[in-house]
C-alpha positions in Angstrom: 158.3 194.1 262.4 158.8 196.9 260.0 155.5 198.0 258.4 155.6 199.8 255.0 153.1 202.2 255.3 154.3 203.6 258.6 157.4 204.3 256.7 155.9 205.9 254.0 154.3 208.3 256.5 157.7 209.6 257.6 158.7 211.5 254.1 158.2 214.8 255.5 160.6 214.1 258.4 162.6 211.0 257.4 164.2 208.9 259.9 167.6 206.5 259.8 165.4 203.5 259.4 163.5 205.2 256.6 166.5 206.5 254.2 168.5 203.1 254.9 164.9 201.1 253.6 164.6 203.6 250.7 168.2 202.4 249.4 167.8 198.7 250.3 164.6 198.9 248.0 165.7 201.0 245.4 168.8 197.9 245.0 166.6 195.0 245.4 164.1 196.6 242.9 166.6 197.5 240.2 168.3 194.6 240.4 165.1 192.2 239.8 164.7 194.9 236.5 168.5 194.2 235.6 168.1 190.6 235.9 164.9 190.8 234.0 167.0 192.7 231.3 169.5 189.6 231.3 166.8 186.9 231.3 165.0 188.7 228.1 168.0 190.0 226.2 168.1 189.5 222.7 171.2 190.8 221.5 174.5 189.6 220.0 176.2 190.4 223.6 175.4 192.7 226.7 177.5 194.8 228.6 177.9 193.9 232.3 178.8 197.4 232.6 175.3 198.3 231.8 173.5 196.2 234.0 175.5 197.6 236.8 175.0 201.2 235.6 171.2 200.0 236.2 171.5 199.1 240.0 173.3 202.1 240.8 171.6 204.8 239.1 168.8 203.6 240.8 170.5 204.0 244.4 172.1 207.4 243.3 168.7 208.6 242.2 167.0 207.7 245.5 169.6 208.9 247.6 169.1 212.7 245.1 165.4 212.8 246.3 166.0 212.0 249.7 168.8 214.8 250.0 166.6 217.3 247.8 163.2 216.6 249.7 160.7 219.6 249.7 163.6 222.3 249.1 163.6 224.2 246.0 167.2 225.6 246.8 168.4 221.8 246.9 166.5 221.0 243.6 168.2 224.2 241.8 171.2 223.1 242.9 170.8 219.5 242.1 169.9 220.8 238.6 173.3 223.0 238.4 175.4 219.7 239.7 173.8 217.8 236.5 174.3 220.6 234.0 178.4 220.0 235.1 177.8 216.6 235.0 177.3 215.6 231.2 176.7 212.0 230.4 178.0 211.1 226.4 177.3 207.4 226.6 174.9 206.4 223.9 172.6 203.6 224.1 172.0 202.0 220.7 169.1 200.2 221.5 166.1 201.9 222.7 165.1 198.7 225.1 168.3 199.9 226.7 167.0 203.3 227.2 163.7 202.1 228.3 165.5 200.0 231.4 167.5 203.0 232.4 164.6 205.1 232.2 162.7 202.5 234.7 165.7 202.3 237.5 166.0 205.9 237.3 162.3 205.7 238.0 162.3 203.4 240.7 164.9 205.5 242.4 162.8 208.5 242.3 159.6 206.6 244.1 161.9 205.2 247.1 163.6 208.5 247.1 160.5 210.0 247.8 159.1 207.0 250.0 156.7 206.0 247.6 157.4 202.0 248.5 153.8 200.5 246.9 154.3 202.5 243.6 158.0 201.5 243.5 157.0 197.5 244.4 153.7 197.5 242.2 155.7 199.3 239.1 158.8 196.8 239.6 156.3 193.5 239.3 154.4 195.0 236.6 157.2 196.1 234.4 158.9 192.5 235.0 156.1 190.7 234.2 155.1 192.6 231.1 158.6 192.7 229.9 158.4 188.4 230.5 155.2 188.4 228.3 156.6 190.7 225.5 159.9 188.1 225.4 157.3 185.1 224.8 155.1 186.3 222.5 155.6 184.9 218.9 156.7 188.3 217.2 159.8 189.1 220.2 160.9 185.5 219.3 161.2 185.7 215.7 164.7 186.4 214.8 165.7 186.9 211.0 169.6 186.0 211.6 171.3 183.7 213.6 174.6 185.6 214.0 177.4 187.8 212.8 180.5 186.2 210.6 183.3 188.1 209.7 186.5 186.7 207.6 189.0 188.7 205.4 189.8 186.8 202.0 192.0 187.7 198.8 190.6 189.9 196.4 189.7 187.2 193.9 186.7 186.9 191.9 187.2 183.0 191.9 187.1 182.8 195.8 183.9 185.6 195.6 181.8 182.8 193.3 183.1 180.0 196.0 182.0 182.4 198.7 178.8 183.0 197.4 178.3 179.4 196.9 179.0 178.3 200.6 176.5 180.9 201.8 173.8 179.7 199.6 174.2 175.9 200.0 173.9 176.4 204.0 172.2 179.8 204.7 168.5 180.6 204.5 169.4 184.4 204.7 172.6 186.2 204.4 173.4 189.8 203.9 176.5 191.8 203.9 176.8 194.1 206.9 180.4 195.5 206.0 183.0 195.2 203.2 186.7 196.9 202.9 189.4 196.8 201.7 192.7 196.0 203.8 196.3 195.0 203.1 196.7 197.9 200.5 193.8 196.4 198.3 194.9 193.0 197.8 192.1 191.5 200.7 188.9 191.9 201.3 187.1 192.0 205.0 183.7 191.2 204.8 180.8 191.0 207.5 178.0 189.1 206.9 174.6 188.5 209.1 173.3 184.8 208.5 170.8 182.3 208.9 171.8 178.8 208.9 169.4 176.5 207.1 167.6 173.6 209.0 169.5 170.9 207.5 172.9 172.4 208.5 175.0 172.6 210.7 177.6 175.5 212.4 180.3 173.0 212.4 179.5 172.4 208.4 179.3 175.8 207.5 182.7 176.4 209.3 184.1 173.2 207.8 183.1 174.4 204.3 184.5 178.3 204.7 187.7 177.0 206.0 188.3 175.0 202.8 188.7 178.5 200.9 192.2 178.7 200.7 192.8 182.4 201.6 190.4 183.0 204.0 191.7 184.3 207.4 190.3 185.7 210.6 187.1 183.3 210.5 185.0 184.3 213.2 181.1 183.6 213.5 179.4 185.1 216.5 175.7 183.5 217.3 173.0 185.9 218.8 172.9 183.6 221.7 176.1 184.7 223.1 175.9 186.5 226.4 179.8 187.3 226.1 180.8 191.2 226.5 182.6 192.4 223.5 
């Protein structure tokens, strides 16, 4: 039976088994982090590429740390390689940055054969993430989704729109408003929270009664489809 503590003792002189074990462990642990991210996600949509990037970044970091080892020259070479490869992808949510950082940390721990730290750290991170997801302040959602449409630039239509929103929504906030079709139409984007005595179907049906409305689209917060 493979002894994890005996593998940790081979950090100075790694064997093929310890290298394979490090890569496999980084994959398993980062996958559990990615699944936790998916289950606790609270935005409008998540990116499948981002989830895959978390898993792959952990594996790449583990490989890099094993390649560097205790060699200073290799470490300087790795810094030079990273200076050439510039990552320009921006993370809009600070939570995404935390998940990327924890996957990189797991890769480092596995790469230096600190398996106990990697395993215990992953379990702790997953448990705390799930607890934070279920605490009351994490569940509070000010808005249910994003409503988009465009209508004729007509004052009467705008008054009808305001009436429908007031009758069906507890909260609604205008996100963007821009002119389209050379100013003859207005494109709206609202964040909305539907009243308890109303439904999405009723809300959409009333909006469709506006004669000039086009491009009506309601993206709900529960959706996990990549957009």
